[in-house]
MMTF fields as JSON, N, C-alpha, C and O atoms, coordinates in Angstrom:
{
  "mmtfVersion": "1.0.0",
  "mmtfProducer": "UNKNOWN",
  "numBonds": 395,
  "numAtoms": 396,
  "numGroups": 99,
  "numChains": 1,
  "numModels": 1,
  "chainsPerModel": [1],
  "groupsPerChain": [99],
  "chainIdList": ["A"],
  "bondAtomList": [4, 2, 8, 6, 12, 10, 16, 14, 20, 18, 24, 22, 28, 26, 32, 30, 36, 34, 40, 38, 44, 42, 48, 46, 52, 50, 56, 54, 60, 58, 64, 62, 68, 66, 72, 70, 76, 74, 80, 78, 84, 82, 88, 86, 92, 90, 96, 94, 100, 98, 104, 102, 108, 106, 112, 110, 116, 114, 120, 118, 124, 122, 128, 126, 132, 130, 136, 134, 140, 138, 144, 142, 148, 146, 152, 150, 156, 154, 160, 158, 164, 162, 168, 166, 172, 170, 176, 174, 180, 178, 184, 182, 188, 186, 192, 190, 196, 194, 200, 198, 204, 202, 208, 206, 212, 210, 216, 214, 220, 218, 224, 222, 228, 226, 232, 230, 236, 234, 240, 238, 244, 242, 248, 246, 252, 250, 256, 254, 260, 258, 264, 262, 268, 266, 272, 270, 276, 274, 280, 278, 284, 282, 288, 286, 292, 290, 296, 294, 300, 298, 304, 302, 308, 306, 312, 310, 316, 314, 320, 318, 324, 322, 328, 326, 332, 330, 336, 334, 340, 338, 344, 342, 348, 346, 352, 350, 356, 354, 360, 358, 364, 362, 368, 366, 372, 370, 376, 374, 380, 378, 384, 382, 388, 386, 392, 390],
  "bondOrderList": [1, 1, 1, 1, 1, 1, 1, 1, 1, 1, 1, 1, 1, 1, 1, 1, 1, 1, 1, 1, 1, 1, 1, 1, 1, 1, 1, 1, 1, 1, 1, 1, 1, 1, 1, 1, 1, 1, 1, 1, 1, 1, 1, 1, 1, 1, 1, 1, 1, 1, 1, 1, 1, 1, 1, 1, 1, 1, 1, 1, 1, 1, 1, 1, 1, 1, 1, 1, 1, 1, 1, 1, 1, 1, 1, 1, 1, 1, 1, 1, 1, 1, 1, 1, 1, 1, 1, 1, 1, 1, 1, 1, 1, 1, 1, 1, 1, 1],
  "groupList": [{"groupName": "MET", "atomNameList": ["N", "CA", "C", "O"], "elementList": ["N", "C", "C", "O"], "formalChargeList": [0, 0, 0, 0], "bondAtomList": [1, 0, 2, 1, 3, 2], "bondOrderList": [1, 1, 2], "singleLetterCode": "M", "chemCompType": "L-PEPTIDE LINKING"}, {"groupName": "LYS", "atomNameList": ["N", "CA", "C", "O"], "elementList": ["N", "C", "C", "O"], "formalChargeList": [0, 0, 0, 0], "bondAtomList": [1, 0, 2, 1, 3, 2], "bondOrderList": [1, 1, 2], "singleLetterCode": "K", "chemCompType": "L-PEPTIDE LINKING"}, {"groupName": "VAL", "atomNameList": ["N", "CA", "C", "O"], "elementList": ["N", "C", "C", "O"], "formalChargeList": [0, 0, 0, 0], "bondAtomList": [1, 0, 2, 1, 3, 2], "bondOrderList": [1, 1, 2], "singleLetterCode": "V", "chemCompType": "L-PEPTIDE LINKING"}, {"groupName": "THR", "atomNameList": ["N", "CA", "C", "O"], "elementList": ["N", "C", "C", "O"], "formalChargeList": [0, 0, 0, 0], "bondAtomList": [1, 0, 2, 1, 3, 2], "bondOrderList": [1, 1, 2], "singleLetterCode": "T", "chemCompType": "L-PEPTIDE LINKING"}, {"groupName": "LEU", "atomNameList": ["N", "CA", "C", "O"], "elementList": ["N", "C", "C", "O"], "formalChargeList": [0, 0, 0, 0], "bondAtomList": [1, 0, 2, 1, 3, 2], "bondOrderList": [1, 1, 2], "singleLetterCode": "L", "chemCompType": "L-PEPTIDE LINKING"}, {"groupName": "GLU", "atomNameList": ["N", "CA", "C", "O"], "elementList": ["N", "C", "C", "O"], "formalChargeList": [0, 0, 0, 0], "bondAtomList": [1, 0, 2, 1, 3, 2], "bondOrderList": [1, 1, 2], "singleLetterCode": "E", "chemCompType": "L-PEPTIDE LINKING"}, {"groupName": "TYR", "atomNameList": ["N", "CA", "C", "O"], "elementList": ["N", "C", "C", "O"], "formalChargeList": [0, 0, 0, 0], "bondAtomList": [1, 0, 2, 1, 3, 2], "bondOrderList": [1, 1, 2], "singleLetterCode": "Y", "chemCompType": "L-PEPTIDE LINKING"}, {"groupName": "GLY", "atomNameList": ["N", "CA", "C", "O"], "elementList": ["N", "C", "C", "O"], "formalChargeList": [0, 0, 0, 0], "bondAtomList": [1, 0, 2, 1, 3, 2], "bondOrderList": [1, 1, 2], "singleLetterCode": "G", "chemCompType": "PEPTIDE LINKING"}, {"groupName": "ALA", "atomNameList": ["N", "CA", "C", "O"], "elementList": ["N", "C", "C", "O"], "formalChargeList": [0, 0, 0, 0], "bondAtomList": [1, 0, 2, 1, 3, 2], "bondOrderList": [1, 1, 2], "singleLetterCode": "A", "chemCompType": "L-PEPTIDE LINKING"}, {"groupName": "ARG", "atomNameList": ["N", "CA", "C", "O"], "elementList": ["N", "C", "C", "O"], "formalChargeList": [0, 0, 0, 0], "bondAtomList": [1, 0, 2, 1, 3, 2], "bondOrderList": [1, 1, 2], "singleLetterCode": "R", "chemCompType": "L-PEPTIDE LINKING"}, {"groupName": "PRO", "atomNameList": ["N", "CA", "C", "O"], "elementList": ["N", "C", "C", "O"], "formalChargeList": [0, 0, 0, 0], "bondAtomList": [1, 0, 2, 1, 3, 2], "bondOrderList": [1, 1, 2], "singleLetterCode": "P", "chemCompType": "L-PEPTIDE LINKING"}, {"groupName": "GLN", "atomNameList": ["N", "CA", "C", "O"], "elementList": ["N", "C", "C", "O"], "formalChargeList": [0, 0, 0, 0], "bondAtomList": [1, 0, 2, 1, 3, 2], "bondOrderList": [1, 1, 2], "singleLetterCode": "Q", "chemCompType": "L-PEPTIDE LINKING"}, {"groupName": "ASP", "atomNameList": ["N", "CA", "C", "O"], "elementList": ["N", "C", "C", "O"], "formalChargeList": [0, 0, 0, 0], "bondAtomList": [1, 0, 2, 1, 3, 2], "bondOrderList": [1, 1, 2], "singleLetterCode": "D", "chemCompType": "L-PEPTIDE LINKING"}, {"groupName": "SER", "atomNameList": ["N", "CA", "C", "O"], "elementList": ["N", "C", "C", "O"], "formalChargeList": [0, 0, 0, 0], "bondAtomList": [1, 0, 2, 1, 3, 2], "bondOrderList": [1, 1, 2], "singleLetterCode": "S", "chemCompType": "L-PEPTIDE LINKING"}, {"groupName": "ILE", "atomNameList": ["N", "CA", "C", "O"], "elementList": ["N", "C", "C", "O"], "formalChargeList": [0, 0, 0, 0], "bondAtomList": [1, 0, 2, 1, 3, 2], "bondOrderList": [1, 1, 2], "singleLetterCode": "I", "chemCompType": "L-PEPTIDE LINKING"}, {"groupName": "ASN", "atomNameList": ["N", "CA", "C", "O"], "elementList": ["N", "C", "C", "O"], "formalChargeList": [0, 0, 0, 0], "bondAtomList": [1, 0, 2, 1, 3, 2], "bondOrderList": [1, 1, 2], "singleLetterCode": "N", "chemCompType": "L-PEPTIDE LINKING"}, {"groupName": "PHE", "atomNameList": ["N", "CA", "C", "O"], "elementList": ["N", "C", "C", "O"], "formalChargeList": [0, 0, 0, 0], "bondAtomList": [1, 0, 2, 1, 3, 2], "bondOrderList": [1, 1, 2], "singleLetterCode": "F", "chemCompType": "L-PEPTIDE LINKING"}, {"groupName": "TRP", "atomNameList": ["N", "CA", "C", "O"], "elementList": ["N", "C", "C", "O"], "formalChargeList": [0, 0, 0, 0], "bondAtomList": [1, 0, 2, 1, 3, 2], "bondOrderList": [1, 1, 2], "singleLetterCode": "W", "chemCompType": "L-PEPTIDE LINKING"}, {"groupName": "HIS", "atomNameList": ["N", "CA", "C", "O"], "elementList": ["N", "C", "C", "O"], "formalChargeList": [0, 0, 0, 0], "bondAtomList": [1, 0, 2, 1, 3, 2], "bondOrderList": [1, 1, 2], "singleLetterCode": "H", "chemCompType": "L-PEPTIDE LINKING"}],
  "groupTypeList": [0, 1, 2, 3, 4, 5, 3, 6, 7, 7, 4, 8, 8, 8, 2, 9, 9, 9, 10, 11, 3, 4, 12, 3, 13, 3, 4, 10, 5, 3, 12, 8, 8, 5, 4, 3, 9, 4, 2, 3, 3, 8, 5, 8, 3, 10, 10, 10, 3, 7, 13, 12, 7, 4, 8, 9, 12, 8, 0, 3, 6, 8, 14, 3, 2, 5, 12, 15, 7, 7, 3, 3, 2, 4, 5, 11, 13, 12, 10, 3, 0, 3, 10, 8, 16, 8, 8, 4, 4, 9, 17, 4, 1, 3, 18, 13, 8, 10, 9],
  "groupIdList": [1, 2, 3, 4, 5, 6, 7, 8, 9, 10, 11, 12, 13, 14, 15, 16, 17, 18, 19, 20, 21, 22, 23, 24, 25, 26, 27, 28, 29, 30, 31, 32, 33, 34, 35, 36, 37, 38, 39, 40, 41, 42, 43, 44, 45, 46, 47, 48, 49, 50, 51, 52, 53, 54, 55, 56, 57, 58, 59, 60, 61, 62, 63, 64, 65, 66, 67, 68, 69, 70, 71, 72, 73, 74, 75, 76, 77, 78, 79, 80, 81, 82, 83, 84, 85, 86, 87, 88, 89, 90, 91, 92, 93, 94, 95, 96, 97, 98, 99],
  "secStructList": [7, 3, 3, 3, 3, 3, 3, 3, 3, 1, 6, 6, 6, 6, 1, 7, 7, 7, 7, 3, 3, 3, 3, 4, 4, 4, 1, 7, 2, 2, 2, 2, 2, 2, 2, 2, 2, 2, 2, 2, 2, 2, 2, 6, 1, 7, 7, 7, 7, 7, 7, 7, 1, 7, 7, 6, 6, 7, 3, 3, 3, 3, 3, 3, 3, 3, 5, 6, 6, 5, 7, 7, 5, 7, 7, 3, 3, 4, 4, 4, 7, 7, 2, 2, 2, 2, 2, 2, 2, 2, 2, 2, 2, 2, 2, 2, 1, 7, 7],
  "xCoordList": [99.734, 98.738, 99.202, 99.83, 98.732, 98.991, 97.611, 96.885, 97.525, 95.922, 96.317, 96.882, 95.832, 96.026, 94.727, 94.037, 94.715, 92.964, 93.227, 93.984, 92.752, 92.847, 91.257, 90.287, 91.378, 90.323, 90.006, 90.769, 88.913, 88.58, 87.724, 86.835, 87.218, 86.097, 85.329, 86.216, 84.494, 83.69, 83.997, 84.502, 83.716, 83.482, 84.969, 85.061, 85.977, 87.476, 87.947, 89.082, 87.346, 87.534, 88.951, 89.572, 89.28, 91.003, 92.195, 93.327, 91.86, 93.125, 93.041, 91.962, 94.074, 94.576, 95.3, 96.423, 94.585, 94.722, 95.756, 95.787, 96.613, 97.58, 97.221, 96.668, 97.384, 96.892, 97.57, 98.674, 96.664, 96.983, 97.522, 97.014, 98.507, 98.763, 99.322, 100.164, 98.665, 99.047, 99.806, 99.925, 100.187, 100.923, 100.402, 100.741, 100.106, 99.571, 100.94, 101.17, 101.72, 103.179, 103.84, 104.864, 103.467, 103.941, 102.791, 102.866, 101.638, 100.758, 100.707, 100.869, 100.474, 100.279, 99.483, 98.689, 99.649, 98.811, 97.134, 96.343, 96.771, 95.291, 94.657, 93.66, 95.493, 95.195, 95.074, 94.055, 96.191, 96.193, 95.238, 94.681, 94.806, 93.404, 92.492, 91.903, 92.338, 90.996, 90.805, 89.713, 92.079, 91.837, 91.693, 91.162, 92.281, 91.904, 90.872, 90.604, 89.966, 88.477, 87.627, 86.733, 88.052, 87.36, 87.202, 86.15, 88.57, 88.604, 87.905, 87.287, 88.185, 87.346, 85.791, 85.101, 85.275, 83.69, 83.437, 82.409, 84.341, 83.977, 83.947, 83.076, 85.053, 85.136, 84.171, 83.607, 83.71, 82.38, 80.752, 79.763, 80.884, 79.551, 79.552, 80.1, 78.707, 79.018, 78.193, 77.199, 79.029, 78.379, 77.125, 77.177, 75.934, 74.802, 75.086, 76.099, 73.898, 74.317, 73.042, 71.932, 73.78, 72.953, 73.636, 74.496, 72.838, 73.058, 71.92, 71.172, 71.573, 70.553, 71.06, 70.282, 72.463, 72.9, 72.444, 72.332, 72.149, 71.681, 72.944, 72.767, 74.082, 75.191, 76.514, 77.588, 76.318, 77.483, 78.486, 79.52, 78.564, 79.684, 80.348, 81.174, 79.841, 80.2, 81.582, 82.275, 82.046, 83.458, 83.264, 82.273, 84.334, 84.574, 86.017, 87.023, 86.15, 86.758, 87.568, 86.992, 88.343, 89.248, 90.325, 91.552, 89.575, 90.771, 91.457, 90.812, 92.623, 93.207, 94.028, 94.646, 93.822, 94.487, 95.411, 95.023, 96.597, 97.543, 97.533, 97.779, 97.263, 97.758, 97.937, 97.259, 98.928, 98.976, 99.567, 99.64, 99.884, 100.352, 99.397, 99.738, 97.956, 96.801, 96.713, 97.457, 95.865, 95.395, 93.854, 93.324, 93.187, 92.037, 91.608, 92.236, 90.44, 90.427, 88.822, 87.953, 88.801, 86.852, 87.185, 88.279, 85.639, 85.496, 84.172, 83.369, 83.742, 82.688, 82.516, 83.498, 81.486, 81.022, 79.992, 78.94, 80.258, 79.435, 77.851, 77.174, 77.44, 75.401, 75.153, 74.12, 76.294, 75.894, 76.589, 76.604, 77.391, 78.204, 77.664, 76.842, 78.344, 77.601, 78.199, 79.176, 77.486, 78.199, 79.189, 79.84, 79.8, 81.093, 82.015, 83.087, 81.716, 83.135, 82.933, 83.976, 82.092, 82.349, 83.003, 83.911, 82.54, 83.592, 84.832, 85.572, 85.196, 86.736, 87.334, 88.272, 86.504, 86.88, 87.047, 87.761, 86.347, 86.292, 87.775, 88.744, 87.836, 89.199, 90.622, 91.502, 90.706, 91.769, 91.729, 92.882, 90.826, 91.01, 91.763, 92.788, 90.83, 91.578, 92.785, 93.558, 93.105, 94.756, 95.779, 96.952, 95.211, 96.294, 96.727, 97.744, 95.656, 96.3, 97.28, 97.522, 98.056, 99.348, 98.947, 97.857, 100.021, 100.06, 100.894, 100.828],
  "yCoordList": [-33.393, -33.423, -32.235, -31.178, -32.781, -32.35, -32.355, -33.317, -31.243, -30.717, -30.146, -29.09, -31.196, -30.23, -30.423, -31.407, -29.18, -28.953, -29.011, -28.217, -29.717, -29.349, -29.142, -29.498, -28.392, -27.723, -27.718, -27.061, -28.391, -28.667, -28.565, -28.572, -28.396, -28.297, -27.304, -26.499, -26.888, -25.408, -24.818, -25.503, -23.766, -23.227, -23.185, -23.216, -23.108, -23.293, -24.751, -24.863, -25.692, -26.888, -27.539, -28.514, -26.829, -27.36, -26.544, -26.699, -25.641, -25.045, -25.985, -26.502, -26.339, -27.001, -26.021, -25.518, -25.957, -25.259, -25.877, -27.089, -24.99, -25.571, -26.105, -25.228, -27.263, -27.529, -26.635, -26.133, -26.411, -25.717, -26.591, -27.7, -26.576, -27.515, -26.713, -25.815, -27.248, -26.809, -27.885, -29.041, -27.629, -28.673, -28.244, -27.157, -28.603, -28.39, -27.688, -26.686, -28.818, -28.436, -27.252, -27.051, -26.386, -25.147, -24.056, -23.019, -24.261, -23.352, -23.19, -24.092, -21.966, -21.423, -22.418, -23.145, -22.502, -23.664, -23.405, -24.341, -22.099, -21.998, -22.6, -23.32, -22.13, -22.416, -23.909, -24.552, -24.374, -26.187, -26.719, -27.689, -26.129, -26.89, -26.945, -27.931, -25.449, -25.268, -25.98, -26.482, -26.136, -27.049, -28.85, -29.78, -28.852, -30.245, -30.763, -31.95, -29.704, -29.774, -29.781, -30.6, -28.613, -28.894, -30.015, -30.378, -30.784, -31.605, -32.976, -33.66, -33.218, -34.284, -34.195, -35.149, -32.712, -32.602, -32.972, -33.602, -32.628, -32.964, -34.279, -34.871, -34.824, -36.516, -37.015, -38.019, -36.472, -37.149, -37.116, -37.655, -36.289, -36.043, -36.154, -35.44, -37.379, -37.989, -36.951, -36.236, -37.208, -36.342, -36.652, -37.854, -36.12, -36.681, -37.489, -37.36, -38.544, -39.277, -38.874, -38.365, -39.364, -39.264, -37.828, -37.15, -37.572, -36.442, -36.081, -37.009, -34.67, -34.533, -34.0, -33.537, -34.066, -33.81, -32.338, -32.217, -31.149, -30.062, -29.166, -27.976, -29.497, -28.824, -29.12, -29.19, -29.271, -29.933, -28.976, -29.511, -27.94, -26.672, -26.293, -25.382, -27.272, -27.283, -27.379, -28.336, -26.467, -26.584, -27.911, -28.18, -28.616, -29.705, -29.768, -29.629, -29.963, -30.038, -31.439, -32.477, -31.373, -32.709, -32.615, -32.573, -32.597, -32.444, -34.048, -35.092, -33.915, -35.066, -34.82, -33.827, -35.795, -35.626, -36.488, -37.616, -36.183, -37.232, -37.209, -36.191, -38.289, -37.69, -39.53, -40.508, -39.449, -40.8, -42.036, -43.178, -41.82, -42.851, -42.874, -43.256, -42.533, -42.34, -41.604, -40.681, -41.996, -40.747, -40.952, -42.047, -39.834, -39.729, -38.645, -37.587, -38.873, -37.862, -37.81, -38.682, -36.465, -35.791, -35.137, -34.7, -35.147, -34.707, -34.453, -35.323, -33.084, -32.587, -31.488, -30.794, -31.254, -30.22, -29.421, -29.838, -28.083, -26.771, -27.403, -27.17, -27.882, -28.217, -28.929, -28.87, -29.627, -30.981, -30.987, -31.93, -29.501, -29.717, -29.375, -28.495, -30.34, -30.288, -28.981, -28.481, -28.357, -27.431, -27.76, -26.733, -28.792, -28.849, -28.946, -28.342, -29.517, -29.469, -28.252, -27.949, -27.264, -25.897, -25.072, -24.283, -25.27, -24.584, -24.826, -23.978, -26.599, -26.603, -25.803, -25.006, -26.244, -25.341, -23.813, -23.231, -23.107, -21.769, -21.658, -21.0, -22.179, -22.212, -22.322, -21.469, -23.221, -23.94, -22.738, -22.435, -21.984, -21.051, -19.863, -19.347, -19.431, -18.211, -18.218, -17.269, -19.539, -19.609, -20.035, -20.018, -20.56, -20.983, -19.875, -19.855, -18.859, -17.65, -16.934, -16.631, -16.54, -15.324, -14.42, -13.856, -14.335, -13.105, -11.877, -10.905],
  "zCoordList": [76.987, 76.155, 74.723, 74.791, 73.777, 72.643, 71.63, 71.38, 71.237, 70.581, 69.101, 68.814, 68.251, 67.016, 65.948, 65.683, 65.512, 64.812, 63.334, 62.776, 62.88, 60.933, 60.694, 61.363, 59.417, 59.18, 57.769, 57.062, 57.135, 55.762, 55.361, 56.213, 53.909, 53.615, 53.073, 52.789, 52.793, 52.662, 51.204, 50.314, 51.089, 49.635, 48.649, 47.422, 49.616, 49.346, 49.626, 50.087, 49.443, 50.009, 49.183, 49.608, 48.012, 47.594, 48.061, 47.605, 49.025, 49.845, 50.592, 50.882, 50.998, 52.424, 53.571, 53.539, 54.275, 55.519, 56.467, 56.682, 57.032, 57.755, 59.22, 59.883, 59.867, 61.178, 62.096, 61.881, 63.411, 64.37, 65.247, 65.079, 66.304, 67.114, 68.475, 68.483, 69.549, 71.014, 72.046, 71.641, 73.017, 73.551, 75.346, 75.816, 75.643, 77.562, 78.256, 78.934, 77.68, 78.575, 78.327, 78.979, 77.495, 76.86, 77.073, 76.415, 78.041, 77.971, 79.777, 80.599, 79.99, 81.104, 81.881, 81.284, 83.211, 84.03, 83.827, 83.707, 83.811, 83.655, 82.49, 82.436, 81.483, 79.724, 79.831, 79.578, 80.223, 80.09, 80.634, 80.12, 81.928, 82.741, 81.873, 81.432, 81.538, 80.451, 79.418, 79.151, 78.558, 77.312, 77.863, 77.256, 79.009, 79.43, 79.721, 79.54, 80.345, 80.755, 79.498, 79.283, 78.54, 77.154, 76.484, 75.957, 76.484, 75.735, 75.957, 75.141, 77.388, 78.407, 78.134, 77.777, 78.388, 77.736, 76.415, 76.168, 75.389, 74.167, 73.938, 73.3, 74.541, 74.061, 74.872, 74.438, 76.258, 76.54, 76.009, 76.506, 74.838, 74.145, 72.807, 71.967, 72.65, 71.43, 70.167, 70.293, 68.999, 68.024, 67.344, 67.083, 66.893, 66.502, 65.314, 64.627, 65.053, 64.257, 63.108, 63.267, 61.893, 60.612, 60.101, 60.664, 58.636, 58.12, 57.319, 57.01, 56.83, 56.081, 54.766, 53.932, 54.563, 53.167, 52.714, 51.494, 53.515, 53.265, 53.494, 53.231, 53.899, 53.993, 53.38, 53.979, 52.222, 51.479, 51.295, 50.893, 51.415, 51.764, 53.081, 53.126, 54.579, 55.456, 55.971, 55.625, 56.773, 57.166, 58.057, 58.735, 57.916, 58.83, 59.594, 58.898, 60.945, 62.021, 62.309, 62.636, 62.216, 63.041, 64.073, 63.989, 64.968, 66.396, 66.748, 66.85, 66.861, 67.312, 68.959, 69.343, 69.511, 70.841, 71.34, 71.644, 71.492, 71.772, 73.621, 74.269, 74.108, 75.493, 76.145, 75.829, 76.974, 77.937, 76.911, 77.367, 75.839, 74.653, 73.855, 72.735, 74.004, 73.162, 72.049, 71.716, 71.53, 70.308, 70.205, 70.397, 69.893, 69.798, 68.743, 68.726, 67.749, 67.044, 67.215, 67.169, 67.423, 67.312, 66.029, 65.671, 65.162, 64.007, 63.983, 64.319, 63.534, 63.316, 62.416, 62.154, 61.947, 61.08, 61.37, 61.855, 61.058, 61.439, 61.35, 62.351, 60.674, 60.732, 62.063, 62.731, 62.344, 63.402, 64.611, 65.401, 64.796, 65.859, 67.198, 67.451, 68.167, 69.759, 70.221, 69.663, 71.422, 72.052, 72.637, 72.831, 73.123, 73.823, 72.39, 72.4, 71.447, 70.491, 70.044, 69.465, 69.971, 69.612, 70.571, 70.309, 71.619, 72.942, 72.465, 71.968, 72.691, 72.48, 71.106, 71.124, 69.83, 68.685, 68.77, 67.953, 69.822, 69.255, 70.561, 70.181, 71.725, 72.277, 71.492, 71.608, 70.863, 69.965, 68.945, 68.639, 68.343, 67.234, 67.792, 67.348, 69.183, 69.952, 70.325, 70.19, 70.941, 71.393, 70.721, 71.095, 69.369, 68.301, 67.338, 66.645, 67.439, 66.607, 66.985, 68.154, 65.782, 66.081, 67.182, 67.274, 68.075, 68.865, 68.59, 69.343]
}
């Protein structure tokens, strides 16, 4: 499974951030299992519907999951993020940071 995180928006919306990609085949077995679990949970938790428009400068995150020949894109923003999406996002940011 290949997972790519793209971040955009916020106060510096014009600044394009570089996507971060992780591939479970290159991760230690425990990390690959945890990433798979987090992706499965985030995919099963639908994002909230509607927006009150109060967070125009919020960051938006798109997580693209490529697995078994299919692609799924999960996209949420700071003010309406589900706990499952937030957990996946935190994990991706932690594990894709330069070490």
